C-alpha positions in Angstrom: -213.0 -63.8 -23.5 -213.8 -66.2 -26.4 -211.1 -68.4 -27.8 -210.2 -67.6 -31.4 -210.0 -71.4 -32.2 -213.5 -71.9 -30.8 -214.9 -68.9 -32.7 -213.3 -70.4 -35.8 -215.0 -73.7 -35.1 -218.4 -72.0 -34.9 -217.8 -70.0 -38.0 -216.9 -73.2 -39.9 -220.1 -74.9 -38.8 -222.1 -71.9 -39.9 -220.4 -71.8 -43.3 -220.4 -75.6 -44.0 -223.7 -76.6 -42.4 -222.5 -79.6 -40.4 -220.0 -80.6 -37.9 -218.5 -83.3 -40.1 -217.9 -80.9 -43.1 -216.6 -78.1 -40.8 -214.2 -80.5 -39.1 -212.9 -81.6 -42.5 -212.4 -78.0 -43.5 -210.4 -77.3 -40.3 -208.5 -80.5 -40.6 -209.6 -81.8 -37.1 -211.8 -84.6 -36.0 -215.5 -84.2 -35.5 -215.2 -85.1 -31.8 -212.5 -82.5 -31.4 -214.7 -79.8 -33.1 -217.6 -80.8 -30.9 -215.5 -80.3 -27.8 -214.5 -76.8 -29.0 -218.1 -75.9 -29.5 -219.2 -77.3 -26.1 -216.6 -75.1 -24.4 -217.7 -72.1 -26.5 -221.3 -72.6 -25.4 -220.2 -72.6 -21.7 -218.2 -69.4 -22.4 -221.2 -67.8 -24.2 -223.8 -68.9 -21.7 -226.2 -69.8 -24.6 -226.9 -72.9 -26.6 -225.3 -72.3 -30.0 -226.3 -75.6 -31.7 -229.4 -77.8 -31.5 -230.1 -81.2 -33.0 -231.8 -81.5 -36.3 -232.2 -85.1 -37.3 -228.8 -86.6 -37.6 -227.2 -83.2 -37.9 -227.3 -79.9 -36.1 -228.5 -76.4 -36.8 -227.3 -73.1 -35.4 -229.5 -71.3 -32.8 -230.3 -67.6 -32.9 -227.5 -67.1 -30.3 -225.2 -69.1 -32.5 -226.0 -67.0 -35.6 -225.3 -63.8 -33.6 -222.0 -65.1 -32.3 -221.0 -66.6 -35.7 -221.5 -63.2 -37.3 -219.2 -61.6 -34.8 -216.7 -64.5 -35.3 -216.6 -63.8 -39.0 -215.7 -60.2 -38.4 -213.1 -61.1 -35.8 -211.5 -63.7 -38.0 -211.4 -61.3 -41.0 -209.8 -58.7 -38.9 -207.1 -61.1 -37.6 -206.5 -62.2 -41.2 -206.0 -58.6 -42.2 -203.6 -58.1 -39.4 -201.5 -61.1 -40.4 -201.5 -59.8 -44.0 -200.4 -56.3 -42.9 -197.6 -57.7 -40.7 -196.4 -59.9 -43.5 -196.5 -56.9 -45.9 -194.4 -54.8 -43.6 -191.4 -56.4 -45.1 -192.1 -54.9 -48.5 -195.1 -52.6 -48.6 -195.4 -49.0 -47.6 -198.3 -49.0 -45.1 -199.2 -48.3 -41.5 -198.1 -45.3 -39.4 -195.2 -43.0 -40.2 -194.5 -40.5 -37.5 -192.5 -37.5 -38.8 -191.0 -34.6 -36.9 -189.4 -31.5 -38.4 -188.3 -27.9 -38.1 -191.0 -25.5 -39.3 -189.4 -24.2 -42.5 -188.7 -27.7 -43.8 -192.1 -29.0 -42.8 -193.8 -26.1 -44.6 -191.6 -26.1 -47.7 -190.8 -29.8 -48.4 -193.2 -32.0 -46.6 -196.7 -31.1 -48.1 -195.7 -32.0 -51.6 -193.8 -35.1 -50.5 -196.7 -36.4 -48.5 -199.2 -35.6 -51.3 -197.3 -37.9 -53.7 -196.6 -40.5 -51.0 -200.1 -41.1 -49.8 -201.4 -41.1 -53.4 -198.9 -43.9 -54.2 -199.5 -45.7 -50.9 -203.0 -45.2 -49.6 -202.5 -47.6 -46.7 -199.8 -45.3 -45.3 -200.9 -43.2 -42.3 -198.4 -40.3 -41.8 -198.6 -37.9 -38.8 -196.4 -34.7 -38.4 -195.1 -32.8 -35.4 -193.1 -29.6 -35.8 -190.4 -28.6 -33.4 -186.6 -28.1 -33.1 -184.0 -30.7 -33.4 -182.9 -30.5 -29.8 -186.4 -31.7 -28.8 -187.1 -34.0 -31.8 -183.9 -36.2 -31.7 -184.6 -37.7 -28.3 -188.1 -38.7 -29.6 -186.5 -40.3 -32.6 -184.1 -42.3 -30.4 -186.8 -43.6 -28.0 -189.1 -44.6 -30.9 -191.8 -42.0 -30.6 -190.9 -40.7 -34.1 -189.8 -42.5 -37.2 -188.3 -39.8 -39.4 -187.0 -36.2 -38.8 -186.3 -33.2 -41.0 -183.6 -31.3 -39.1 -181.2 -28.4 -39.9 -177.5 -28.1 -39.6 -175.7 -24.8 -39.9 -172.3 -24.7 -41.6 -170.7 -22.6 -38.8 -172.2 -25.0 -36.2 -172.7 -28.5 -37.5 -175.3 -30.4 -35.6 -174.1 -33.2 -33.3 -176.0 -36.4 -34.2 -175.8 -39.4 -31.9 -174.5 -42.8 -33.1 -177.1 -45.0 -34.7 -178.8 -42.2 -36.7 -178.6 -42.1 -40.5 -178.6 -38.7 -42.2 -179.4 -37.7 -45.8 -178.9 -34.1 -47.0 -182.0 -32.8 -48.8 -181.3 -29.1 -49.2 -178.3 -26.8 -49.0 -179.1 -23.1 -49.0 -177.7 -19.7 -48.2 -178.8 -17.8 -45.0 -179.5 -14.1 -45.3 -179.7 -11.3 -42.8 -183.2 -9.7 -42.9 -183.4 -6.0 -42.2 -186.1 -3.5 -42.2 -186.3 -1.1 -45.1 -185.9 1.6 -42.4 -182.6 0.1 -41.1 -179.5 2.2 -42.0 -177.9 -0.8 -43.8 -180.9 -1.7 -45.9 -180.4 -1.8 -49.6 -176.9 -3.2 -49.2 -176.0 -6.5 -51.1 -173.6 -7.6 -48.4 -173.4 -6.7 -44.8 -170.4 -7.5 -42.6 -171.2 -9.1 -39.2 -169.3 -6.4 -37.4 -171.5 -3.7 -38.9 -174.5 -5.2 -37.0 -173.0 -4.4 -33.6 -175.7 -2.9 -31.5 -178.5 -4.3 -33.6 -181.2 -6.1 -31.7 -182.0 -9.6 -33.0 -184.9 -12.0 -33.1 -184.2 -15.7 -33.2 -185.4 -19.2 -32.2 -185.1 -20.2 -28.6 -181.7 -20.8 -26.9 -180.4 -24.3 -27.5 -181.8 -24.6 -31.0 -179.6 -24.7 -34.0 -180.6 -21.3 -35.4 -180.1 -19.5 -32.1 -176.7 -21.1 -31.5 -175.5 -20.5 -35.1 -176.5 -16.8 -34.7 -174.6 -16.4 -31.4 -171.5 -18.2 -32.8 -171.5 -16.2 -36.0 -171.5 -12.9 -34.2 -169.1 -13.8 -31.4 -166.6 -15.2 -33.9 -166.3 -11.6 -35.1 -166.2 -10.0 -31.7 -169.9 -9.0 -31.6 -172.0 -9.8 -28.6 -175.6 -10.6 -29.8 -178.6 -9.0 -28.2 -181.5 -11.4 -28.8 -184.5 -9.5 -27.6 -187.2 -11.5 -29.3 -187.3 -15.3 -29.0 -189.7 -16.6 -31.6 -189.9 -20.1 -33.2 -191.5 -19.1 -36.5 -189.7 -17.2 -39.3 -192.9 -15.4 -40.3 -193.2 -13.9 -36.8 -189.6 -12.9 -36.8 -190.0 -11.2 -40.1 -193.0 -9.2 -38.8 -190.7 -7.7 -36.2 -188.0 -7.1 -38.7 -190.4 -5.1 -40.9 -191.1 -2.7 -38.0 -187.3 -2.2 -37.5 -187.4 -3.8 -34.1 -184.8 -6.5 -34.9 -182.7 -8.2 -37.5 -183.0 -11.9 -38.2 -181.1 -14.7 -39.9 -183.5 -16.2 -42.5 -182.7 -19.2 -44.7 -183.5 -18.9 -48.4 -186.6 -21.2 -48.2 -188.3 -18.7 -45.8 -187.5 -15.5 -47.7 -190.9 -15.7 -49.5 -192.6 -15.2 -46.1 -191.2 -11.6 -45.8 -193.6 -8.7 -45.8 -192.9 -5.8 -48.3 -190.9 -3.7 -45.7 -188.1 -6.3 -45.3 -184.8 -6.3 -47.2 -182.3 -9.1 -47.4 -178.5 -8.9 -47.6 -175.8 -11.5 -47.7 -173.7 -11.8 -44.6 -169.9 -11.6 -44.6 -168.6 -14.2 -43.6 -171.3 -16.1 -45.5 -173.6 -18.5 -43.8 -175.3 -21.7 -45.1 -177.5 -24.4 -43.6 -178.6 -27.8 -44.7 -181.9 -29.6 -44.2 -181.3 -33.3 -43.5 -183.6 -36.3 -43.2 -182.7 -38.4 -40.1 -183.8 -41.8 -39.0 -182.6 -44.6 -36.7 -180.4 -46.9 -38.8 -181.9 -50.0 -37.3 -185.5 -48.8 -38.0 -185.2 -48.0 -41.8 -188.6 -49.3 -42.7 -190.3 -49.2 -46.1 -192.3 -46.1 -45.1 -189.2 -44.3 -44.0 -187.4 -45.2 -47.3 -190.4 -44.1 -49.4 -190.8 -40.8 -47.6 -187.1 -39.9 -48.0 -187.3 -40.7 -51.7 -190.4 -38.5 -52.0 -188.6 -35.7 -50.2 -185.7 -36.0 -52.5 -188.1 -35.7 -55.4 -189.6 -32.4 -54.3 -188.6 -29.7 -56.9 -186.1 -27.2 -55.7 -186.5 -23.5 -56.6 
């Protein structure tokens, strides 16, 4: 492994044409520079300099290694600049996790404006449910989350996480046009006793909110179809195989044979941005600002 200081010494000789001028540029003595170059020659296993009158010239091996040295030193300088800029500039990786509906509805436009304004930013996105995403935020594998919290079952968030509400919206019950209650503006939860349901997996916020909403009115939910995506849930609803709770931002995914009604008692959910308070970096702040700027329908 070549020493960076020795590579810098060789690059200086190549740039300035003599040991004396290179030593002056590096603010060291000529003898000190010569010692660095002698050690580099031993490391390289090639003669890097050869006498030329009272001066020296770089050998073919020296020119090859000097070219690599230039690239290495330029990359190290860029790294130092990037690390310095981390205090102020929006750059580097930004690892985002989010629930599917928020990722689909909010994130594309936010990222479009964000990367246009900050081309050195490198976002990545992973979808999932809050129950799986929050541990990845806490252990540093993710930088920012888009999570949901339902009014009848507010999400528990561990200490050390900052939350910012981005969207508040109504939740509707989706029914097939063939369902006996279709066409109604409002449906009481008790009227859905005996109806099969499709929902996200147990332990997720939507599933637990559904179970709690029905049990609060004495109805035991029968969740036959456990599906993560609203669009797949709505496909089953259309065929009158199940009902589903669908947030407002996912209503546009419904096929023609699906009707929506308000629930009584009403349900709402919020989409929140979440990040570790001690890791509020410029990329996180910029992304949250971009998400807040996405137009709401």
